[in-house]
C-alpha positions, 0 to 999 in steps of 0.5 A: 325463581325458576330453576330447568335443566336444559336437554342434552344436544349436539350443541354446547349441552352436548353431554356425551362428551368433554364438558370444554365447550360448554365452559367457553360459552360459560365465559362468553360474558367475560369479554364484554364484561372486562372490555367495558372493566366491569369485574367478572365472576369465576367459576365456584364450588361449594367451598370455593370462588376463582376457579380455573376454567381448566381445572373445571374440565379437567375435575368434570371429564376426569370423573367418568367411571364405568360410563360408556361412550354415549353415556351422560358425563354432566347436566347443566342447570340454569338457576333464574331468580325473578326481578324481585327477587334479586332485588331482595338479594342485594343493592349492588351487583358484587352482593346479587352475586355473592348471595347467589353463590350463598344461595347455590351453596346452602340451597341447591346443592344441597337439595339436588343431594337430599332428592336422589335419596340416597344418603348423599350431603352437598358435599357428595356432589361435584359441580361448578357454577358460573354467575352471568349478568345480562340475558339475551332477548330481556327487557328486564333491568336486572338479569342476574343468573346462575349456570352450573354443571353437575357430574354425572358421578358423584365425588368418588366416581362411584354412584351414578346421578342422574336429574332426568330421570323419571324414577322417584324415589324407587326401592327395587329394580335396577335404579334406586333412589330416582329424582323427583324434580318438582320437590327439588323446585319446592324445597328451593323455592322455599330454602329461597323465600326462608335464607333471604326473608322473602315474602312470597306471593301465591301467584310468584309460587312455583306450586301456583305455575304447576297447576294453573299449566299443569293441573286438572280445570277442577285443580286451576280453579281450586288455585284461583279460589286460593288467588281472590281470596289471599287477594282479599285478605290483603286487601282487608289488611291494608283497609285495615292498617288505613283505619288503624293509622286514620283512628290513631291520627283521630286520636291524636287531633283529639288529644291535642285539642285538648292540650291545647285548651287546657293550655288557654284554660291555664293561660287565662287564670295566670292571667286573671288571678294574679296575687295580691302582693304582684297587683299591689308592686305594680300599683306601687311603681304607679305611685310616686312617694312622698317619703323619697326627699332625692324626689322632693321638688324644689320650687322656682323664684320667679325671675323680675320682667326687665323694663323695655328700653326704648322710647315711649310714643 
């Protein structure tokens, strides 16, 4: 699972002004899909689907109390599952889209709120999401991902929330609470695995990726040892399963042979140890009954030969 925060820019992700440009960009895929007569997904939030773009712009642009002109008014977040993760979310685009919205609502936004350490819940976060099904410069068969627009202020328009701050759970100073992006990534990943029953390999985890990219040499070596150990366990397990299956097959073969042997012996005994009355019945069929009058033979009369007619020499 890849979650990232695109840095603010002067283009599409310029968050110092209106959210109009970003919302317009997020609808660019809809036109292409409608031309192909393929269904589209509208904007959604914690409770509603198919929200109009105009409402999204109005809600985000009006929730900017006490922010300076140059302050960030909103933040963008990308949530991009891998192909393997997408397959665990459903068999069709519709199923995967519904699963994605469930994941955003039940895992990502609640963990996002908790991570500010200000006693916030998912209901305190003003956000809108938009699902895309394709991705430029990608050769993957499945590319579904989700764009989130999250307001800088909470729903009450009182608390400032910045996921890009470098403060982490601070208790003193002007910034209290902070935001730990690393913790968010890990919690969102674990939440995904629980929600969809996903069996994540070590090499798929954020921990592995982060260690191999940013960890010290010693930590990278430790991670590689864990990887080798896990691969050995998988191999041993597969070997063990194969051995168990082979043993089961062998046992079945032995049992089959034993059953056939018992069956053969039983049939032989039944064939050669006929009861006396059965044998008598058989012999009786072969022996004529002399007392049966209907079957007595009637003596045949000999016919007298007629003399031949003709002249004798």
